[in-house]
C-alpha positions in Angstrom: 0.3 -17.8 13.4 2.9 -16.7 10.9 3.2 -13.8 8.5 3.3 -13.8 4.7 4.8 -11.0 2.7 2.6 -10.5 -0.3 3.1 -8.2 -3.3 -0.4 -9.2 -4.5 -3.4 -8.6 -2.2 -5.0 -11.9 -1.2 -8.7 -12.2 -1.2 -9.9 -12.6 2.3 -13.2 -14.1 3.5 -14.5 -12.8 6.8 -13.4 -9.9 8.9 -10.2 -8.1 7.8 -8.3 -5.9 10.1 -5.8 -3.3 8.8 -2.9 -2.2 11.0 -0.5 0.7 10.8 1.7 2.9 13.0 2.9 6.4 13.3 6.0 7.8 15.0 8.9 5.5 14.3 11.1 8.2 13.0 10.7 11.1 15.5 13.1 11.7 18.3 10.5 12.2 20.9 7.3 10.7 22.3 5.3 7.6 21.8 5.0 5.3 18.8 1.3 4.8 18.1 -0.4 1.9 16.3 -4.0 1.4 15.2 -6.1 -1.5 14.1 -9.3 -1.1 12.1 -12.0 -3.4 10.8 -14.2 -1.5 8.4 -17.9 -2.1 8.0 -18.5 -3.6 4.6 -22.0 -1.9 4.5 -20.5 1.6 4.9 -18.1 3.0 2.3 -15.8 5.7 3.7 -14.9 8.1 0.9 -11.4 9.7 0.9 -9.4 7.0 2.6 -5.7 7.3 1.5 -2.2 7.2 2.9 -2.5 9.5 5.9 0.8 11.3 5.0 -0.8 12.6 1.8 -3.9 14.1 3.5 -4.0 17.4 5.2 -4.3 17.5 9.0 -7.9 18.8 8.7 -8.9 16.0 6.4 -7.3 13.4 8.6 -9.2 14.7 11.6 -12.5 14.7 9.6 -11.9 11.1 8.5 -10.9 10.1 12.0 -14.4 11.0 13.2 -16.1 9.1 10.4 -13.9 6.0 10.9 -14.5 5.9 14.6 -18.2 6.3 14.1 -18.7 3.8 11.3 -15.9 1.2 11.6 -17.0 -2.3 12.8 -14.1 -2.1 15.3 -11.1 0.1 15.9 -8.3 0.6 18.5 -5.4 2.9 19.1 -2.4 2.0 21.3 0.7 3.9 22.3 4.1 2.7 23.5 6.2 5.2 25.4 9.6 6.6 24.7 10.9 4.9 27.8 9.8 1.5 26.4 11.3 2.4 23.0 14.6 3.0 24.7 14.4 -0.3 26.6 13.3 -2.6 23.8 14.2 -0.6 20.6 11.8 1.0 18.1 11.2 -2.1 16.0 10.1 -4.1 19.0 8.1 -1.2 20.4 6.3 -0.9 17.1 5.5 -4.6 17.0 4.3 -4.4 20.6 2.0 -1.5 19.8 0.6 -3.3 16.7 0.0 -6.5 18.7 -1.8 -4.7 21.4 -3.9 -2.8 19.0 -5.0 -6.0 17.3 -5.7 -7.7 20.6 -7.9 -4.7 21.8 -10.3 -4.9 18.9 -13.8 -5.8 20.1 -14.3 -8.2 17.2 -11.6 -10.8 16.5 -10.4 -10.6 12.9 -10.3 -13.5 10.5 -7.1 -12.1 8.9 -4.8 -9.1 9.5 -3.1 -6.9 6.9 -0.1 -5.1 8.3 1.5 -2.2 6.6 5.2 -2.8 5.9 7.3 -5.9 5.5 6.9 -7.7 8.9 4.1 -8.7 11.3 3.9 -8.8 15.1 3.5 -12.1 16.9 -0.3 -12.5 16.9 -2.8 -15.3 17.1 -4.4 -14.5 13.7 -3.3 -15.2 10.1 -1.5 -12.1 8.9 -0.1 -10.7 5.7 2.4 -7.8 5.5 1.7 -5.4 2.7 4.4 -3.0 1.5 2.9 0.5 1.0 -0.3 -1.0 2.3 -1.5 2.4 3.6 -2.0 3.4 0.0 -3.4 0.1 -1.2 -5.8 -1.3 1.5 -8.7 0.7 2.9 -8.4 -0.9 6.3 -4.7 0.0 6.6 -5.4 3.5 5.3 -8.0 3.9 8.1 -5.6 2.6 10.7 -2.9 5.0 9.4 -5.2 7.9 9.8 -6.2 7.0 13.4 -2.6 6.5 14.4 -1.3 9.7 12.7 -4.1 11.9 14.3 -3.5 10.4 17.7 0.3 10.9 17.4 -0.1 14.5 16.2 -2.5 15.2 19.1 0.1 13.8 21.5 2.7 16.1 20.0 0.5 19.1 20.4 0.1 18.2 24.1 3.9 17.9 24.4 4.3 21.3 22.8 2.2 22.9 25.5 4.4 21.2 28.1 7.7 21.8 26.4 7.2 24.8 24.0 11.0 25.4 23.4 11.3 22.6 20.9 8.6 23.4 18.4 6.9 20.0 18.6 3.7 21.5 17.1 5.5 22.2 13.9 7.9 19.3 13.2 6.0 16.7 15.3 9.3 15.4 16.8 11.0 14.6 13.5 14.8 15.4 13.4 14.4 18.6 11.4 17.1 21.3 11.6 14.9 23.4 13.9 14.4 20.4 16.2 18.1 19.5 16.3 19.1 23.1 17.1 16.6 23.3 19.9 17.8 20.0 21.2 21.4 21.2 21.2 20.5 24.5 22.8 18.1 23.3 25.5 19.1 19.6 26.0 16.6 16.8 25.8 13.3 16.8 27.5 12.1 13.8 29.5 10.1 12.5 26.5 13.0 12.4 24.1 14.2 9.0 23.0 17.6 8.6 24.5 18.5 5.6 22.3 18.2 7.7 19.2 21.6 9.0 18.0 20.9 12.8 17.9 19.5 12.6 21.4 22.3 10.3 22.7 24.9 12.7 21.1 23.2 15.6 22.9 23.4 13.8 26.3 27.1 13.0 25.7 27.9 16.6 24.8 26.4 17.7 28.1 28.5 15.4 30.3 
Protein backbone atom coordinates (compact mmCIF):
# COMPACT_ATOMS: atom_id res chain seq x y z
CA UNK A 1 0.00 0.00 0.00
CA UNK A 2 2.99 2.27 -0.27
CA UNK A 3 5.60 3.46 2.16
CA UNK A 4 6.28 6.89 3.56
CA UNK A 5 9.66 7.97 4.91
CA UNK A 6 8.94 10.20 7.85
CA UNK A 7 11.30 12.22 10.01
CA UNK A 8 8.41 13.12 12.33
CA UNK A 9 6.40 10.35 13.95
CA UNK A 10 2.83 10.41 12.65
CA UNK A 11 -0.04 9.93 15.08
CA UNK A 12 -1.71 6.60 14.37
CA UNK A 13 -5.21 5.56 15.42
CA UNK A 14 -5.69 1.85 15.87
CA UNK A 15 -3.20 -1.00 16.11
CA UNK A 16 0.41 -0.07 15.38
CA UNK A 17 2.95 -2.75 14.53
CA UNK A 18 6.67 -2.10 14.84
CA UNK A 19 9.13 -4.06 12.70
CA UNK A 20 12.90 -4.48 12.88
CA UNK A 21 15.58 -6.96 11.83
CA UNK A 22 18.84 -8.40 13.09
CA UNK A 23 21.66 -9.95 11.14
CA UNK A 24 22.16 -7.97 7.95
CA UNK A 25 25.87 -7.41 8.53
CA UNK A 26 27.15 -10.82 9.67
CA UNK A 27 28.87 -13.23 7.30
CA UNK A 28 26.96 -16.26 8.49
CA UNK A 29 23.49 -17.49 9.38
CA UNK A 30 19.96 -16.18 9.00
CA UNK A 31 18.62 -12.68 8.87
CA UNK A 32 15.84 -12.41 11.46
CA UNK A 33 12.89 -10.02 11.50
CA UNK A 34 10.25 -9.40 14.14
CA UNK A 35 6.93 -7.59 14.24
CA UNK A 36 5.28 -6.50 17.48
CA UNK A 37 1.98 -4.89 18.42
CA UNK A 38 2.14 -3.70 22.01
CA UNK A 39 -0.82 -3.71 24.37
CA UNK A 40 -1.67 -0.10 25.17
CA UNK A 41 -2.87 -1.15 28.62
CA UNK A 42 0.52 -2.57 29.65
CA UNK A 43 3.60 -0.36 29.72
CA UNK A 44 6.86 -2.30 29.26
CA UNK A 45 9.62 -0.41 31.06
CA UNK A 46 13.14 -0.43 29.63
CA UNK A 47 12.43 -0.67 25.92
CA UNK A 48 15.33 0.79 23.97
CA UNK A 49 17.47 0.13 20.93
CA UNK A 50 18.44 -3.51 21.46
CA UNK A 51 22.08 -2.82 20.57
CA UNK A 52 22.38 -0.59 23.63
CA UNK A 53 21.05 -3.23 26.04
CA UNK A 54 23.02 -6.04 27.63
CA UNK A 55 22.27 -9.57 26.46
CA UNK A 56 20.77 -10.36 29.87
CA UNK A 57 18.47 -7.33 29.71
CA UNK A 58 17.35 -8.20 26.18
CA UNK A 59 16.47 -11.74 27.26
CA UNK A 60 14.56 -10.39 30.26
CA UNK A 61 12.62 -8.00 28.06
CA UNK A 62 11.98 -10.72 25.47
CA UNK A 63 10.04 -12.69 28.09
CA UNK A 64 7.99 -9.64 29.07
CA UNK A 65 7.28 -8.65 25.46
CA UNK A 66 6.15 -12.13 24.45
CA UNK A 67 3.92 -12.36 27.52
CA UNK A 68 2.28 -8.95 27.36
CA UNK A 69 2.33 -7.82 23.70
CA UNK A 70 -0.98 -7.91 21.88
CA UNK A 71 0.75 -9.75 19.03
CA UNK A 72 4.29 -10.70 18.03
CA UNK A 73 6.09 -12.82 15.47
CA UNK A 74 9.68 -13.69 14.59
CA UNK A 75 10.78 -14.92 11.14
CA UNK A 76 14.14 -16.11 9.81
CA UNK A 77 15.40 -16.17 6.23
CA UNK A 78 18.32 -18.50 5.58
CA UNK A 79 21.85 -17.82 4.38
CA UNK A 80 21.01 -19.83 1.25
CA UNK A 81 18.11 -17.51 0.47
CA UNK A 82 20.28 -14.47 1.22
CA UNK A 83 22.78 -15.72 -1.37
CA UNK A 84 20.02 -16.29 -3.92
CA UNK A 85 18.07 -13.03 -3.60
CA UNK A 86 20.59 -10.71 -1.80
CA UNK A 87 20.49 -9.42 1.76
CA UNK A 88 18.19 -6.47 1.09
CA UNK A 89 15.51 -8.62 -0.52
CA UNK A 90 15.95 -11.30 2.16
CA UNK A 91 15.45 -8.65 4.87
CA UNK A 92 12.33 -7.30 3.15
CA UNK A 93 11.01 -10.87 2.83
CA UNK A 94 11.59 -11.59 6.52
CA UNK A 95 9.86 -8.34 7.51
CA UNK A 96 6.91 -9.02 5.20
CA UNK A 97 6.45 -12.53 6.59
CA UNK A 98 6.75 -11.29 10.18
CA UNK A 99 3.98 -8.74 9.59
CA UNK A 100 1.78 -11.31 7.85
CA UNK A 101 2.18 -13.79 10.71
CA UNK A 102 0.81 -11.41 13.36
CA UNK A 103 -2.42 -12.81 14.79
CA UNK A 104 -3.95 -9.32 14.81
CA UNK A 105 -3.84 -7.32 11.55
CA UNK A 106 -2.28 -3.89 12.20
CA UNK A 107 -3.85 -0.63 11.10
CA UNK A 108 -0.41 0.82 10.40
CA UNK A 109 3.15 -0.46 10.37
CA UNK A 110 6.30 1.39 11.45
CA UNK A 111 9.46 -0.05 9.89
CA UNK A 112 12.93 0.66 11.20
CA UNK A 113 15.12 2.17 8.48
CA UNK A 114 14.46 3.95 5.21
CA UNK A 115 12.34 1.49 3.23
CA UNK A 116 9.38 -0.84 3.66
CA UNK A 117 8.56 -4.32 2.44
CA UNK A 118 5.68 -4.83 0.02
CA UNK A 119 2.79 -5.30 2.44
CA UNK A 120 -0.97 -4.86 2.40
CA UNK A 121 -0.97 -2.25 5.19
CA UNK A 122 -0.16 1.45 5.36
CA UNK A 123 3.48 1.75 6.43
CA UNK A 124 5.98 4.38 7.47
CA UNK A 125 9.73 3.87 7.58
CA UNK A 126 11.38 5.52 10.57
CA UNK A 127 15.12 6.16 10.55
CA UNK A 128 16.59 5.08 13.90
CA UNK A 129 13.11 3.90 14.78
CA UNK A 130 14.45 1.31 17.22
CA UNK A 131 15.41 4.18 19.53
CA UNK A 132 12.26 6.25 18.88
CA UNK A 133 9.26 3.93 18.71
CA UNK A 134 8.42 1.45 21.47
CA UNK A 135 6.94 -1.09 19.06
CA UNK A 136 10.08 -1.04 16.89
CA UNK A 137 12.26 -1.29 20.00
CA UNK A 138 10.32 -4.38 21.09
CA UNK A 139 10.69 -5.92 17.63
CA UNK A 140 14.41 -5.12 17.68
CA UNK A 141 14.80 -6.97 20.97
CA UNK A 142 12.93 -10.08 19.79
CA UNK A 143 14.91 -10.22 16.55
CA UNK A 144 18.26 -9.70 18.25
CA UNK A 145 17.64 -12.32 20.97
CA UNK A 146 16.52 -14.89 18.40
CA UNK A 147 19.47 -14.16 16.13
CA UNK A 148 21.94 -14.45 19.06
CA UNK A 149 20.29 -17.71 20.11
CA UNK A 150 20.77 -19.07 16.61
CA UNK A 151 24.45 -18.08 16.67
CA UNK A 152 24.93 -19.89 19.98
CA UNK A 153 23.49 -23.01 18.35
CA UNK A 154 25.80 -22.56 15.35
CA UNK A 155 28.74 -22.22 17.72
CA UNK A 156 27.97 -25.62 19.19
CA UNK A 157 27.88 -27.08 15.67
CA UNK A 158 30.94 -25.19 14.35
CA UNK A 159 33.04 -24.19 17.39
CA UNK A 160 36.16 -23.31 15.38
CA UNK A 161 34.78 -19.92 14.30
CA UNK A 162 33.90 -18.34 17.66
CA UNK A 163 30.31 -17.52 16.69
CA UNK A 164 29.38 -17.24 20.38
CA UNK A 165 31.68 -14.23 20.71
CA UNK A 166 31.33 -12.20 17.50
CA UNK A 167 27.87 -13.47 16.44
CA UNK A 168 29.04 -13.85 12.85
CA UNK A 169 30.16 -10.26 12.27
CA UNK A 170 33.35 -9.80 10.23
CA UNK A 171 35.71 -9.27 13.16
CA UNK A 172 39.44 -9.94 12.89
CA UNK A 173 39.02 -13.22 14.80
CA UNK A 174 36.22 -14.34 12.49
CA UNK A 175 38.14 -13.49 9.32
CA UNK A 176 41.21 -15.33 10.60
CA UNK A 177 39.13 -18.41 11.41
CA UNK A 178 37.47 -18.21 8.00
CA UNK A 179 40.84 -18.08 6.27
CA UNK A 180 42.23 -20.93 8.36
CA UNK A 181 39.29 -23.33 8.27
CA UNK A 182 37.36 -22.22 5.20
CA UNK A 183 33.64 -21.41 5.24
CA UNK A 184 31.09 -23.59 7.00
CA UNK A 185 27.78 -24.47 5.26
CA UNK A 186 26.01 -21.56 6.98
CA UNK A 187 28.39 -18.87 5.70
CA UNK A 188 26.90 -16.42 3.19
CA UNK A 189 28.76 -17.14 -0.03
CA UNK A 190 27.62 -13.88 -1.64
CA UNK A 191 29.48 -11.80 0.98
CA UNK A 192 32.91 -10.68 -0.16
CA UNK A 193 35.07 -12.07 2.71
CA UNK A 194 33.42 -15.47 2.29
CA UNK A 195 33.56 -15.32 -1.52
CA UNK A 196 37.23 -14.36 -1.36
CA UNK A 197 37.88 -17.33 0.91
CA UNK A 198 36.19 -19.72 -1.50
CA UNK A 199 38.23 -18.33 -4.39
CA UNK A 200 41.51 -18.69 -2.48
CA UNK A 201 40.71 -22.35 -1.85
CA UNK A 202 40.24 -23.16 -5.53
